[in-house]
C-alpha positions as CSV (number, residue, x, y, z in Angstrom):
1,M,-49.3,-18.3,-15.0
2,A,-46.4,-17.8,-17.3
3,A,-42.9,-17.8,-15.9
4,S,-40.7,-14.9,-17.1
5,T,-37.7,-17.1,-17.6
6,S,-37.2,-17.3,-21.3
7,M,-33.8,-15.8,-20.8
8,V,-32.0,-17.2,-17.7
9,P,-28.6,-16.0,-16.5
10,V,-25.8,-18.5,-16.4
11,A,-24.2,-17.7,-13.1
12,V,-22.3,-20.9,-12.4
13,T,-18.6,-20.4,-11.8
14,A,-16.4,-21.1,-14.8
15,A,-14.6,-23.9,-13.0
16,V,-17.8,-25.8,-12.3
17,A,-19.9,-25.1,-15.3
18,P,-18.3,-27.6,-17.8
19,V,-18.8,-30.6,-15.5
20,L,-22.4,-29.6,-14.8
21,S,-23.6,-30.1,-18.3
22,I,-26.5,-32.4,-18.4
23,N,-28.0,-34.9,-20.9
24,S,-31.3,-34.2,-22.5
25,D,-32.3,-37.9,-22.5
26,F,-31.4,-41.2,-21.0
27,S,-29.2,-42.5,-23.8
28,D,-26.0,-42.5,-21.7
29,L,-26.7,-43.9,-18.2
30,R,-23.0,-43.8,-17.4
31,E,-22.9,-40.1,-17.9
32,I,-26.0,-39.6,-15.9
33,K,-24.5,-41.6,-13.0
34,K,-21.4,-39.3,-13.1
35,Q,-23.8,-36.3,-13.0
36,L,-25.7,-37.7,-10.0
37,L,-22.5,-38.5,-8.1
38,L,-21.2,-35.0,-8.8
39,I,-24.4,-33.2,-7.7
40,A,-24.6,-35.4,-4.6
41,G,-21.2,-34.1,-3.5
42,L,-22.0,-30.4,-4.3
43,T,-25.3,-30.4,-2.4
44,R,-23.7,-32.2,0.5
45,E,-21.0,-29.5,0.7
46,R,-23.7,-26.9,1.0
47,G,-25.7,-28.6,3.6
48,L,-28.6,-29.6,1.3
49,L,-28.8,-33.1,2.7
50,H,-32.1,-34.2,1.3
51,S,-31.1,-33.3,-2.2
52,S,-27.8,-35.0,-1.7
53,K,-29.5,-38.2,-0.4
54,W,-32.0,-38.2,-3.3
55,S,-29.1,-38.0,-5.9
56,A,-27.0,-40.6,-4.1
57,E,-29.9,-43.1,-3.9
58,L,-30.6,-42.6,-7.6
59,A,-26.9,-43.0,-8.5
60,F,-26.8,-46.2,-6.4
61,S,-29.6,-47.7,-8.6
62,L,-27.4,-47.5,-11.7
63,P,-24.4,-49.9,-12.4
64,A,-21.1,-49.1,-10.8
65,L,-18.5,-47.1,-12.8
66,P,-15.0,-48.4,-13.4
67,L,-12.1,-46.6,-11.8
68,A,-11.1,-45.0,-15.1
69,E,-14.5,-43.3,-15.5
70,L,-14.8,-41.9,-12.0
71,Q,-14.9,-38.2,-12.2
72,P,-12.5,-36.0,-10.0
73,P,-14.1,-33.2,-7.9
74,P,-14.5,-29.8,-9.6
75,P,-11.3,-27.7,-9.5
76,I,-10.9,-25.2,-6.7
77,T,-11.1,-21.5,-7.7
78,E,-8.9,-18.7,-6.3
79,E,-11.9,-17.5,-4.2
80,D,-12.5,-21.1,-2.9
81,A,-8.9,-21.2,-1.8
82,Q,-9.1,-17.9,0.1
83,D,-12.3,-19.0,1.9
84,M,-11.2,-22.6,2.6
85,D,-10.3,-22.2,6.2
86,A,-13.5,-20.2,7.1
87,Y,-15.7,-22.5,5.1
88,T,-14.2,-25.7,6.7
89,L,-14.7,-24.3,10.2
90,A,-18.2,-23.0,9.4
91,K,-19.3,-26.2,7.8
92,A,-18.3,-28.1,11.0
93,Y,-20.5,-25.7,13.0
94,F,-23.3,-26.0,10.5
95,D,-23.3,-29.8,10.7
96,V,-24.0,-29.6,14.4
97,K,-26.7,-27.0,13.9
98,E,-24.8,-24.1,15.3
99,Y,-26.1,-21.9,12.5
100,D,-25.4,-18.4,14.0
101,R,-21.8,-19.5,14.7
102,A,-21.4,-20.7,11.2
103,A,-22.7,-17.5,9.7
104,H,-20.4,-15.4,11.9
105,F,-17.3,-17.1,10.5
106,L,-18.5,-16.9,6.9
107,H,-19.3,-13.2,6.9
108,G,-17.3,-11.5,4.2
109,C,-16.5,-14.6,2.2
110,N,-16.6,-14.2,-1.6
111,S,-16.7,-17.7,-3.0
112,K,-20.1,-19.0,-4.3
113,K,-20.0,-22.0,-2.0
114,A,-19.1,-20.0,1.1
115,Y,-21.6,-17.3,0.3
116,F,-24.4,-19.8,-0.1
117,L,-23.6,-21.5,3.2
118,Y,-23.5,-18.1,4.9
119,M,-27.0,-17.2,3.7
120,Y,-28.3,-20.6,4.2
121,S,-27.0,-20.7,7.8
122,R,-28.9,-17.4,8.5
123,Y,-32.1,-18.8,6.9
124,L,-31.9,-22.0,9.0
125,S,-31.1,-20.0,12.1
126,G,-34.3,-18.1,11.7
127,E,-36.3,-21.2,11.0
128,K,-34.9,-22.9,14.1
129,K,-35.7,-19.9,16.3
130,K,-39.2,-19.8,14.9
131,D,-39.8,-23.5,15.5
132,D,-38.3,-23.3,19.1
133,E,-40.6,-20.3,19.9
134,T,-43.6,-22.1,18.5
135,V,-43.0,-25.3,20.5
136,D,-42.2,-23.3,23.7
137,S,-45.0,-20.8,23.7
138,L,-47.9,-22.0,21.6
139,G,-50.2,-25.0,21.3
140,P,-49.9,-27.3,18.3
141,L,-52.9,-25.7,16.6
142,E,-51.5,-22.2,16.6
143,K,-48.5,-22.9,14.5
144,G,-48.0,-20.6,11.6
145,Q,-48.4,-17.5,13.8
146,V,-44.6,-17.2,14.5
147,K,-42.5,-15.9,11.6
148,N,-38.9,-16.3,10.6
149,E,-37.5,-12.8,11.3
150,A,-34.6,-13.3,9.0
151,L,-36.6,-13.6,5.8
152,R,-37.0,-10.0,4.9
153,E,-33.3,-9.2,5.3
154,L,-32.4,-12.3,3.3
155,R,-34.8,-11.2,0.5
156,V,-33.3,-7.8,0.2
157,E,-29.7,-9.1,0.0
158,L,-30.5,-11.9,-2.4
159,S,-32.6,-9.6,-4.6
160,K,-29.6,-7.3,-5.1
161,K,-27.4,-10.3,-6.0
162,H,-30.1,-11.5,-8.3
163,Q,-30.5,-8.2,-10.1
164,A,-26.7,-8.1,-10.5
165,R,-26.8,-11.7,-12.0
166,E,-24.4,-12.9,-9.3
167,L,-26.4,-15.9,-8.0
168,D,-25.5,-19.4,-9.1
169,G,-28.0,-22.3,-9.2
170,F,-27.8,-22.8,-5.4
171,G,-28.2,-19.1,-4.7
172,L,-31.3,-19.0,-6.9
173,Y,-32.8,-22.0,-5.1
174,L,-32.3,-20.2,-1.7
175,Y,-33.8,-17.0,-3.1
176,G,-36.8,-18.9,-4.2
177,V,-37.3,-20.6,-0.8
178,V,-37.2,-17.1,0.9
179,L,-39.8,-15.8,-1.6
180,R,-42.0,-18.8,-1.0
181,K,-41.8,-18.4,2.8
182,L,-42.8,-14.7,2.3
183,D,-45.9,-15.9,0.3
184,L,-44.6,-14.3,-2.9
185,V,-45.6,-17.3,-5.0
186,K,-45.4,-15.8,-8.5
187,E,-41.9,-14.5,-7.9
188,A,-40.9,-17.7,-6.2
189,I,-42.0,-19.8,-9.2
190,D,-40.1,-17.6,-11.6
191,V,-36.9,-17.9,-9.6
192,F,-37.2,-21.7,-9.1
193,V,-37.7,-22.1,-12.9
194,E,-34.6,-20.0,-13.4
195,A,-32.7,-22.2,-10.9
196,T,-33.7,-25.4,-12.9
197,H,-32.2,-23.8,-16.0
198,V,-29.0,-22.8,-14.3
199,L,-28.5,-26.0,-12.3
200,P,-30.9,-28.6,-13.6
201,L,-29.3,-31.4,-11.5
202,H,-30.4,-30.0,-8.2
203,W,-33.6,-31.9,-7.2
204,G,-34.4,-29.5,-4.4
205,A,-35.3,-26.7,-6.9
206,W,-37.5,-29.0,-8.9
207,L,-39.2,-30.2,-5.7
208,E,-39.9,-26.6,-4.5
209,L,-41.3,-25.8,-7.8
210,C,-43.6,-28.8,-7.6
211,N,-45.0,-27.6,-4.3
212,L,-46.2,-24.4,-5.9
213,I,-47.9,-25.8,-9.0
214,T,-51.7,-26.1,-8.4
215,D,-53.0,-27.5,-11.6
216,K,-52.0,-28.9,-15.0
217,E,-52.8,-25.7,-16.8
218,M,-50.3,-23.9,-14.7
219,L,-47.7,-26.5,-15.5
220,K,-48.2,-26.0,-19.3
221,F,-47.0,-22.4,-19.1
222,L,-43.7,-23.1,-17.4
223,S,-40.5,-22.8,-19.5
224,L,-38.6,-25.8,-18.1
225,P,-35.2,-27.0,-19.3
226,D,-35.3,-30.0,-21.6
227,T,-33.3,-32.5,-19.5
228,W,-33.7,-36.0,-18.1
229,M,-34.3,-34.4,-14.7
230,K,-37.6,-33.0,-16.1
231,E,-39.0,-36.5,-16.4
232,F,-38.6,-37.1,-12.7
233,F,-40.2,-33.7,-12.0
234,L,-43.2,-34.5,-14.3
235,A,-43.7,-37.9,-12.7
236,H,-43.7,-36.3,-9.2
237,I,-46.0,-33.4,-10.1
238,Y,-48.4,-35.7,-11.9
239,T,-48.6,-37.7,-8.7
240,E,-49.2,-34.6,-6.6
241,L,-51.9,-33.3,-9.0
242,Q,-53.7,-36.7,-8.8
243,L,-53.0,-37.4,-12.5
244,I,-52.1,-41.0,-11.5
245,E,-52.3,-42.6,-14.9
246,E,-49.8,-40.1,-16.4
247,A,-47.6,-40.5,-13.3
248,L,-47.5,-44.3,-13.5
249,Q,-46.6,-44.1,-17.2
250,K,-43.7,-41.7,-16.4
251,Y,-42.4,-44.0,-13.7
252,Q,-42.7,-47.0,-15.9
253,N,-40.7,-45.2,-18.6
254,L,-38.0,-44.4,-16.0
255,I,-37.9,-48.1,-15.0
256,D,-37.6,-49.1,-18.6
257,V,-34.6,-46.8,-19.4
258,G,-32.6,-48.3,-16.5
259,F,-33.8,-47.1,-13.0
260,S,-35.6,-50.4,-12.1
261,K,-33.5,-50.7,-8.9
262,S,-34.4,-47.2,-7.6
263,S,-36.2,-47.4,-4.2
264,Y,-37.4,-43.8,-4.8
265,I,-39.3,-44.8,-7.9
266,V,-40.7,-47.9,-6.3
267,S,-42.0,-45.9,-3.3
268,Q,-43.5,-43.3,-5.6
269,I,-45.3,-46.0,-7.6
270,A,-46.7,-47.4,-4.3
271,V,-47.9,-43.9,-3.3
272,A,-49.5,-43.5,-6.7
273,Y,-51.5,-46.8,-6.3
274,H,-52.4,-45.8,-2.8
275,N,-53.8,-42.5,-4.2
276,I,-56.2,-44.3,-6.5
277,R,-57.2,-46.7,-3.7
278,D,-55.7,-49.8,-5.2
279,I,-54.9,-51.0,-1.7
280,D,-53.8,-54.5,-2.6
281,K,-51.3,-53.3,-5.2
282,A,-50.0,-50.6,-2.9
283,L,-49.6,-52.9,0.0
284,S,-47.7,-55.5,-2.2
285,I,-45.3,-52.8,-3.4
286,F,-44.6,-51.4,0.1
287,N,-44.0,-54.9,1.5
288,E,-41.5,-55.6,-1.3
289,L,-39.9,-52.2,-0.7
290,R,-39.5,-53.1,3.0
291,K,-37.7,-56.3,2.0
292,Q,-35.3,-54.4,-0.2
293,D,-34.7,-51.4,2.1
294,P,-35.7,-52.6,5.7
295,Y,-34.4,-49.4,7.4
296,R,-36.3,-47.0,5.2
297,I,-38.5,-44.5,7.0
298,E,-39.7,-42.3,4.1
299,N,-43.3,-43.0,3.1
300,M,-43.8,-45.5,5.9
301,D,-46.6,-43.2,7.2
302,T,-48.3,-43.8,3.9
303,F,-47.8,-47.5,4.3
304,S,-49.4,-47.3,7.8
305,N,-52.5,-45.6,6.3
306,L,-53.0,-48.7,4.1
307,L,-52.6,-51.0,7.1
308,Y,-55.0,-48.8,9.0
309,V,-57.7,-48.9,6.4
310,R,-57.4,-52.7,6.2
311,S,-57.5,-52.9,10.1
312,M,-54.3,-54.9,10.0
313,K,-53.5,-54.3,13.7
314,S,-50.6,-56.8,14.1
315,E,-48.8,-55.6,11.0
316,L,-49.3,-51.9,12.0
317,S,-48.0,-52.7,15.5
318,Y,-44.9,-54.4,14.1
319,L,-44.3,-51.4,11.8
320,A,-44.6,-49.0,14.7
321,H,-42.2,-51.0,16.9
322,N,-39.8,-51.4,14.0
323,L,-39.6,-47.7,13.2
324,C,-39.2,-46.8,16.9
325,E,-36.1,-49.0,17.0
326,I,-34.8,-47.3,13.9
327,D,-35.6,-43.6,14.8
328,K,-38.4,-42.8,17.2
329,Y,-38.0,-39.0,16.7
330,R,-38.8,-39.0,12.9
331,V,-42.0,-37.4,11.8
332,E,-43.0,-40.5,9.9
333,T,-42.5,-42.7,13.0
334,C,-44.8,-40.4,15.1
335,C,-47.5,-40.6,12.4
336,V,-47.3,-44.4,12.3
337,I,-47.6,-44.7,16.0
338,G,-50.5,-42.3,15.9
339,N,-52.2,-44.4,13.3
340,Y,-51.6,-47.5,15.5
341,Y,-53.3,-45.9,18.5
342,S,-56.1,-44.6,16.3
343,L,-56.8,-48.1,15.1
344,R,-57.1,-49.2,18.8
345,S,-59.6,-46.3,19.3
346,Q,-57.1,-44.6,21.7
347,H,-57.7,-41.2,20.0
348,E,-56.1,-39.0,22.8
349,K,-52.9,-40.9,22.4
350,A,-53.1,-40.8,18.7
351,A,-53.5,-37.0,18.7
352,L,-50.5,-36.7,21.1
353,Y,-48.3,-38.4,18.6
354,F,-49.5,-36.3,15.7
355,Q,-48.7,-33.3,17.8
356,R,-45.2,-34.6,18.4
357,A,-44.8,-35.0,14.6
358,L,-45.8,-31.4,14.2
359,K,-43.3,-30.2,16.8
360,L,-40.6,-32.0,14.7
361,N,-41.9,-30.5,11.4
362,P,-44.7,-27.9,11.6
363,R,-45.2,-28.1,7.8
364,Y,-45.7,-31.9,7.7
365,L,-49.0,-32.1,5.9
366,G,-50.1,-35.6,6.8
367,A,-49.8,-34.9,10.5
368,W,-52.2,-31.9,10.4
369,T,-54.8,-33.9,8.4
370,L,-54.4,-37.0,10.7
371,M,-54.8,-34.8,13.8
372,G,-57.9,-33.3,12.3
373,H,-59.4,-36.8,11.9
374,E,-58.6,-37.6,15.6
375,Y,-60.2,-34.5,16.9
376,M,-63.3,-35.4,14.8
377,E,-63.3,-38.8,16.5
378,M,-63.1,-37.0,19.9
379,K,-66.1,-34.7,18.8
380,N,-63.8,-31.7,19.2
381,T,-65.0,-30.0,16.0
382,S,-63.3,-26.6,16.8
383,A,-59.9,-28.2,17.0
384,A,-60.6,-30.3,14.0
385,I,-61.4,-27.3,11.9
386,Q,-58.2,-25.6,13.0
387,A,-56.1,-28.6,12.1
388,Y,-57.7,-29.0,8.7
389,R,-57.2,-25.3,8.0
390,H,-53.5,-25.6,8.8
391,A,-53.2,-28.5,6.4
392,I,-54.6,-26.3,3.7
393,E,-52.2,-23.6,4.6
394,V,-49.4,-26.1,4.0
395,N,-50.8,-27.4,0.8
396,K,-53.9,-26.0,-0.9
397,R,-54.0,-29.1,-3.1
398,D,-54.8,-31.3,-0.1
399,Y,-58.4,-32.5,-0.9
400,R,-58.4,-34.5,2.3
401,A,-58.4,-31.4,4.4
402,W,-61.1,-29.8,2.3
403,Y,-63.1,-32.9,2.6
404,G,-62.5,-33.1,6.4
405,L,-63.7,-29.5,6.8
406,G,-66.9,-30.4,4.8
407,Q,-67.5,-33.3,7.2
408,T,-66.9,-31.1,10.2
409,Y,-69.4,-28.4,9.1
410,E,-71.9,-31.2,8.2
411,I,-71.7,-32.4,11.8
412,L,-72.3,-28.8,12.9
413,K,-75.4,-28.7,10.7
414,M,-74.0,-25.9,8.5
415,P,-74.9,-27.2,5.0
416,F,-73.8,-24.1,3.1
417,Y,-70.4,-24.2,4.6
418,C,-70.0,-27.9,4.1
419,L,-71.2,-27.5,0.5
420,Y,-68.4,-25.0,-0.2
421,Y,-65.7,-27.3,1.2
422,Y,-67.1,-30.4,-0.5
423,R,-67.0,-28.5,-3.8
424,R,-63.4,-27.6,-3.3
425,A,-62.6,-31.2,-2.5
426,H,-64.5,-32.3,-5.6
427,Q,-62.6,-29.9,-7.8
428,L,-59.4,-31.5,-6.7
429,R,-60.8,-35.0,-7.0
430,P,-63.5,-34.9,-9.8
431,N,-63.6,-38.6,-10.3
432,D,-63.7,-39.6,-6.6
433,S,-67.2,-40.9,-5.8
434,R,-67.0,-40.0,-2.2
435,M,-66.9,-36.3,-3.1
436,L,-70.0,-36.8,-5.3
437,V,-71.7,-38.6,-2.4
438,A,-70.9,-35.7,0.0
439,L,-72.2,-33.2,-2.5
440,G,-75.4,-35.2,-3.1
441,E,-76.1,-35.3,0.6
442,C,-75.6,-31.5,0.9
443,Y,-77.8,-30.7,-2.0
444,E,-80.5,-33.1,-0.7
445,K,-80.5,-31.4,2.7
446,L,-80.7,-28.1,0.9
447,N,-83.6,-29.5,-1.2
448,Q,-81.5,-28.9,-4.4
449,L,-82.0,-32.3,-6.0
450,V,-82.0,-30.9,-9.5
451,E,-78.6,-29.2,-8.8
452,A,-77.3,-32.5,-7.3
453,K,-78.1,-34.3,-10.6
454,K,-76.6,-31.5,-12.6
455,E,-73.3,-31.7,-10.5
456,I,-72.6,-35.2,-11.9
457,V,-73.3,-34.2,-15.5
458,E,-71.1,-31.1,-15.3
459,H,-68.1,-32.4,-13.4
460,L,-67.9,-36.0,-14.6
461,E,-67.3,-37.3,-18.1
462,E,-70.5,-39.1,-19.3
463,S,-68.7,-42.5,-19.3
464,T,-67.6,-42.1,-15.7
465,A,-71.1,-41.1,-14.6
466,F,-72.7,-44.2,-16.2
467,R,-70.0,-46.4,-14.7
468,Y,-70.7,-45.0,-11.2
469,L,-74.5,-45.4,-11.6
470,A,-74.1,-48.9,-12.9
471,Q,-72.1,-49.9,-9.9
472,Y,-74.5,-48.2,-7.6
473,Y,-77.6,-50.0,-9.1
474,F,-75.7,-53.3,-9.1
475,K,-75.1,-53.0,-5.4
476,C,-78.8,-52.2,-4.8
477,K,-79.7,-55.3,-6.9
478,L,-81.6,-53.2,-9.3
479,W,-80.7,-55.4,-12.3
480,D,-82.7,-53.5,-15.0
481,E,-81.3,-50.1,-14.1
482,A,-77.8,-51.6,-13.7
483,S,-78.1,-53.3,-17.1
484,T,-79.2,-50.0,-18.8
485,C,-76.2,-48.1,-17.4
486,A,-73.8,-50.9,-18.1
487,Q,-75.0,-51.0,-21.7
488,K,-74.3,-47.2,-22.0
489,C,-70.8,-47.8,-20.6
490,C,-70.2,-50.1,-23.6
491,A,-70.5,-47.1,-25.9
492,F,-67.3,-45.5,-24.5
493,N,-63.8,-46.7,-25.0
494,D,-62.6,-46.1,-21.4
495,T,-65.6,-48.0,-19.8
496,R,-66.4,-50.6,-22.4
497,E,-64.7,-53.5,-20.7
498,E,-66.1,-52.7,-17.3
499,G,-69.6,-52.4,-18.8
500,K,-69.3,-55.8,-20.5
501,A,-68.0,-57.4,-17.3
502,L,-70.9,-56.0,-15.3
503,L,-73.4,-57.2,-17.9
504,R,-72.0,-60.7,-17.6
505,Q,-72.3,-60.6,-13.8
506,I,-75.9,-59.4,-14.0
507,L,-76.7,-62.2,-16.4
508,Q,-75.0,-64.8,-14.2
509,L,-76.9,-63.6,-11.1
510,R,-80.2,-63.7,-12.9
511,N,-79.5,-67.2,-14.1
512,Q,-78.8,-68.2,-10.5
513,G,-82.2,-66.9,-9.6
514,E,-81.0,-63.9,-7.6
515,T,-84.1,-61.6,-7.2
516,P,-83.9,-57.9,-7.5
517,T,-84.3,-55.8,-4.3
518,T,-87.8,-54.6,-3.3
519,E,-86.4,-51.8,-1.1
520,V,-86.9,-48.2,-2.2
521,P,-83.4,-47.1,-3.3
522,A,-81.7,-43.9,-2.1
523,P,-81.5,-41.0,-4.6
524,F,-79.3,-42.1,-7.5
525,F,-76.4,-40.0,-6.5
526,L,-76.3,-41.5,-3.0
527,P,-74.9,-45.0,-2.5
528,A,-76.9,-47.1,-0.1
529,S,-74.0,-47.5,2.3
530,L,-74.1,-43.8,3.0
531,S,-77.8,-43.1,2.6
532,A,-78.4,-42.5,6.3
533,N,-79.1,-39.0,7.5
534,N,-76.3,-39.1,10.0
535,T,-72.9,-38.0,8.8
536,P,-70.4,-40.9,8.9
537,T,-68.0,-40.3,11.7
538,R,-65.5,-43.1,11.0
539,R,-62.2,-41.6,10.0
540,V,-61.6,-41.4,6.3
541,S,-57.9,-42.1,5.6
542,P,-55.9,-39.0,5.0
543,L,-54.4,-40.3,1.8
544,N,-57.5,-41.0,-0.3
545,L,-58.4,-44.4,1.2
546,S,-61.7,-45.4,2.6
547,S,-63.5,-48.4,3.9
548,V,-66.4,-47.4,1.7
549,T,-66.1,-48.6,-1.9
550,P,-68.0,-46.7,-4.5
């Protein structure tokens, strides 16, 4: 998908434009710190608190600036001066979530800042009413049926401003959000790309764009500005697309250029290791992060998933109590408590806390997937299916939800349905052995063993297939077959060392007199730990973690 943004309008006000120039690389960290402090203030003035927090945290990780280098705030324009009283009053109402009241006093204002807050207040008012109506009238599995009634009006007004080239970077961001909410994905991508050109310092626009990119090919066709912010975007999108090696390399580069103290980068690296199931590494990083930033709540639900998989009840209990003391009404806190109850096999209580999380944020992906798992544990397949479907509505890249749907339909003995969902999960995670195991089981039940073998050859690189088979035969104590596959691994650069290591282990075991197994192995695509006919019902962690090792 190509973004039609080769020519982007520069609609930033003349007074602000010069101080919003941005470096193309990391050669001047002092200048980058000035830019981060500036955008933190500008986003805060407009009520974009998450973007402001992100910029402030990143700025804090860089060395302090001397007084002589601190930048004054942008000069006030004539329009800003005329709207100052209305803006000041409205911002006070906005901060206490009186959005309609804020919009009322901003109506008719002409300055860019006041206009954005006017439109943003109307948008948030619609969102708040939608969420209130959802909580009051519908069950947690019916979310998504209620719409923000303000969206269409906002789209019409913002579209006119856009065509007249009167939207600054913040206005373009809001226009993109409205388009996304209306499921106009192509138009939203174009507008977000435009917003990154006009105001590349605004992290919110990059993050929204990230949520709409579904694969690496789509990413290649985007015309993005060549700035240092692009490196943070690429690291984030690589993590989201499960391109973990590329993501870790990007984050390492960011650490090397001077962001080693950034808690954001540290947490993202922990999430990346978590996604490739390097549990020990991820746990170590999260524990270190907790020492540096003990009141941090972001990503603690991910941390709790790691503790859940390792059955670390006391550590998970401590984390849940600690987060409750900090803020018990945060989405992440509810998910951590839900994981704690799930580990204690109190699935009704766990589902209740995931429902509470969704009342706080109906678009919180992890809560939908976790709730689906809990309904699976309670044998409520209908509710589990609805929960997983909602997770996919929030993010079609969530392989965990596709995999969960496959498991659910497998329990319902509907192999063609579960085959479809396992295939979708496998497309998103082509090198995850669990997806291959699930596909193999489906094909076996459908008597399509030839197709099951073909699946591995088509979707995996040859080296990865041999590595997987070598590991499987090794676990089955089939030394000859394992040696053959390990030797083939040695022919490929990416699996050579693993192949050599496995050959050494086999030789050592043979020298110790370890005898090969006499049991008839499962089909080669099906690890022995999952070779039973029954579908495993133990919850698979929602963030690519499993007690089953391939």
